[in-house]
N, C-alpha and C positions, 0 to 999 in steps of 0.2 A: 504494500500500500504506500501511497505517497500523499502527503498533506501539503496543500498550497495555501498559505495564510494570506489573507487580503489586507490591504493597507488603507483603503478609504472607508471601510466599515469594520466592525468587530466581527470578523467571520473567517471562514476557511472552506476549502473544497477538499474532499477526500476522494482520491482515485484508487479504486480497488486493484485494478490491473494497470500498473504504471508504465507498461510498455506497449499499450495499444494506441492506435491512431485516433479512434473515436470512443469517447465515454459519455454516458448520459445518466441523468437522474435528477430528482427534484431539489428545490431549495427550501429548507426548513427555517422558519423564523420564530424564535422564542428567546426570552431573556436568559434561559438556563440551558440552551442546547450545548452539548458537549462533543468533542472530537470522537470520543469512544462511541457515543450514540450514533453519530453520523457514519462512522466506520462500519458499524453493523448494517446500516441502511445501504451503504455503497455495496457491501457484499450481497445483500438481498437483490440489488439491481443486477449484479452479475448473474445470479441464478435465474432471475426473471428473464433476462435476455437469453439465457441458456435454454430454458424450457420452450421459449418462443422461437428458437432456432435463429437468433440474430447474432452476428459476429460483432459484438460491441462489449466494452467494459462497463461495469457499474461505477457510478460516482454519485456523490451527494454533496450538497453545500449546506452549511449552517451559518446563520446570521443571528447574532445576539442583539435583540432589540425588543422593545415593547410595541404592541400594536399601534399605539398612538404615534410612534416614530416611523411607522412603516413607509409612508409615501416618500419622505426624504431619504431614508436609509436605502430603500429599494432602488430609487433613482441612481444613487451613487454606486450601489452594487452592480446594477445592470451596465452602467458605463464602464466600471472596472473590468468586468468579465467579458465585455463585448468582443475583444480579440480572441478569447478562447471559444466563444460561441460561434463567431463567424468562421473560424478555422475548423469547427466541428471537434475541437479538442474536448470541449465540455458543452453538451447540449442540456438545457435545463428547463424546468417549468414548475408548476405549483406543487406544493407539499403542505404539511402542517404549518399554519400561520400565514400562508401566501395563497394567491389566486392567480389565474391566468392574466388578469388585468395588470398585475404588478410587473409583468414582463413585456409590456407593450413596447418599450424602447428597443427591445431585441427583435421584435416581430415586424418591424416597419417594412421590410422588403419581402415578406413571405406570403402576402395575401391573406385571405380569410380561410384558413384551414378549418375543417369541420370540428376539430377538437376545441376550437375557441368559440363555437356557437353556443347559444342558450336554448334549451328545450324545456318547456313548461316552467320557465322562470329559474331553471337550474343550470349552472355552467355544465356544458356537455361532458367535460372530462370527469367531473364529480359524479354525474349520473352514470357514466360508463363504469367507473370503478365499483360503485354500489351494485350496478346491474350484474357485473361479473361475479361479485361475491354471492349474490342471490342465486345465480346459475350454479355455482359450486355447491351452495347449500342444498339446492334441489338434488344434485347428483349424490351428495353425501347421505341423504335420507330417503332417496327414491322419488319423492314428490313432496312439495310443500303444502299440498292440500290437507288442511286440518292440522298441520304441524305448528309447533310453537317455537318462537325465536326470542332470545334475550340479546339485546343490542347495547354494546358499550359505546356511548357517544351518539349524539343526535345533531351532528354538524353537517358539513357540506356533502359528505359521503353517506353518513348514516340516514339522513332524511330520505334520500332517493332509494336507498336500500330498503328502508321500511315500507315505502310505497310499493316497491316491486314485490316484496314478500306478500303483502296483502293482495296485490293483483293476481298472484299465483295461488291464492287460497289459504295462505298461512296467517298466523296471528302473532303480532309483536306483543309479548306478555310482560316484558321488562325493558327498561331503558335506564341508562345511567349517564350523568354528566359529572363534571368536577364538583357540582353542587349536591350530588347525592343520587340514589337509585330508587326507582319506584317499580312496583310489581302489581299487575292485575291479571289473574289467571284467565279471565274471560277475554282479554285482549284490549290493548290501548287503542284509542281513536287516533290514528296516524295523522289525519288531516288537522285535528285539533292540536296535536304536537307541533305541526308545522306552523300553525297560527301563533302558538305560544312561543315558539322559538324566535319568530320575527319580533315579538314584543318584549320577550324577557331573556333571550339568549339561554345560557346554561341554567339559569334559574327557572326554566320552564317546569322542572320537576316539582317545584314548590306550588304550582298553580293547578294541580290536577285533583286536589282533594284526597290524595293517597298518602299513606305513611312514607316519609322520605328517610331512607336508611343511608348509611355510608356508601360511597360509590362501589367499594369492593363487594358489597352484598349482592351485586348483580351475579357474581359467579356462584352463589349458592341457590339461585332460583332454578326450580325444575323447568327444563326446556329441552326440546329436541335438538336445537342448534344454539350454541352460544357464539357470538361474534365479537372477538376482541377488536376494539376500534380506537385505542389510545396509543400510548407510546411503547417503547420497546420493553421486553422482558416482563410483561404483566402476568404471564402464565408460568409462575415458578412452581416449585414442588408443593408449597402449601396451598396455593390456589388449585393446582391440579388434583390434590388429594380431596379437596372439598367440592369439586365441580359436580353438578347434578345435570349432566347433559349427555345426549347421545353422540354428539359430534362437535368439534371445534372448527369453525370456518372463519379465518381471520380477514378483517378488512385492513387492519393496521399491519405495518411492516415489523418483522422480527418480534413476534409476540412471545415466543417460547424461550425459556432458559433450557440448558441441557438437562438439568434435573427435572424440570417441569415436563419436558417431553418424555423422559423416562417413566415418570409416574403415570402419565396418560397411557403410555403403552402397556404398563403393568395392569392398569384398570380397564384395558381394552376399549378405551375411548378414542376413536379415530381423530388424529390431529392433522388437519389439512394444511398444506403449505401456503403461507401468505403470498409467496411469489407466483403461485398459480391463481389463487382466489382473487387477488387484486390486480391481475395483469390487464384488466380492461383498458386502463388509461394508456398503457404502452401500445396495445393493439390499435387504439384510436390514433395515437401519434404516427404509427406506421402506415395508416390508411392513406389511400390516394387523395390528393387535394380535392378532386371532384366527387368524392364519396358523399353520400347522404347520411344523415343520422341513422336512418332505418337500415342502411347497408352495413354500417359499422356495428350497430347493435347485433345484427344477425351474425356478423363475423365473431364478435365477442362471445355470443352464445355458443357457436359451433366450436370455437377453439378452446375456451375455458372448460366446457363440458367434456370435450375429448381428453384434455390433459388431466382433469380431475378424475375421470373414470380410469384412465390408464394408471395414474398414480395409486389409486385405491387397490389395484390388483397386486401391488407389491406385498410380499409376505410379511414385511415389517411395518406395514401401514402406509397411509398416503403421504406423510411427510418424507419418509425414506424413499418412496417411489418417485416423488417429485425431484428429490436430490439426485437420484440415479439418472432421471431423464436429463436434467440440467447438466450434470457432470459428463454424461456421454457426449453431449453436443460440444461442450467446452473443450473436452479432450480431442475431439475430432479436428479442431482447428488450431489448438495450442499445444497439443501433446502432453505427455505426463509431466514434463518439467514446467509447464505453464499453467498448472492448475491452481485455483485459489486454495488457501489454507483452511479448508473445511467449510461446511454449510453455514448459513446465517442463523446463529443462535446467540441470544444475549447472555 
């Protein structure tokens, strides 16, 4: 790995494979983002490109700033990384704390790619990511009809994911934000959650008339599918031991620790790979400029469903299966000596 520290903002870029011509991954903005966290995310991008059959290295950037500082900070950031972006040394886009609009200065010569469109009031990239996670969840449990989902986070990805779960016949029975977790076995009203999010942000959980428990309580809720949607390493051995779910289908990157993954395997709870489940955004970026949203959604459905199903066939579970798929492809163009030093685990 190689870390390039920035000079105009408090930030850095981590390149997972430091000898490849093109690397790509999102830019995360948070006051406490760390190089270790971003290194895990860069590794996840390498494996995501691997399962998608793309000869590209993973990279991620971290910018330490508050949301109130974002317009000024992102303007400086985009200007500093412009040479890397234009040379395709580092291609980047939205991640936690950022949106596609924050990268407008980099996109001036690229036209209106479908990934930057808005569908039903939602940035298309966010919708794509949630859509892909929903597809993976459906593969994990056979069908979402009548199934229950516990969702960590109700932000730009989680909201679209919740809508798609309901559209496919499932129920979102629990949601958590940094303000707490709520649970209703009969199912939460997803459209009401959207309205409350617009008005109250993460405090939406306090407006539902339900008991608000600590955020971590989400992982004790009985559900067919639990969707980690926050930051890295949330599924450690303690959370994995208490989990009451049939499958883990991540929206967030690098949700598992090595010990957490081991406990899930011992409990026979399938742990699906984040770099398969949330690959929808990358599939969207790789789509043709003239592609329509409907075409891209169909491509995400086809590719994520096929990858999730193939990974599930592995005797050690879907995470091991996805790692094997990614590493087989990476080895095919880099050889044994060019392999990353292990899969993305926190």
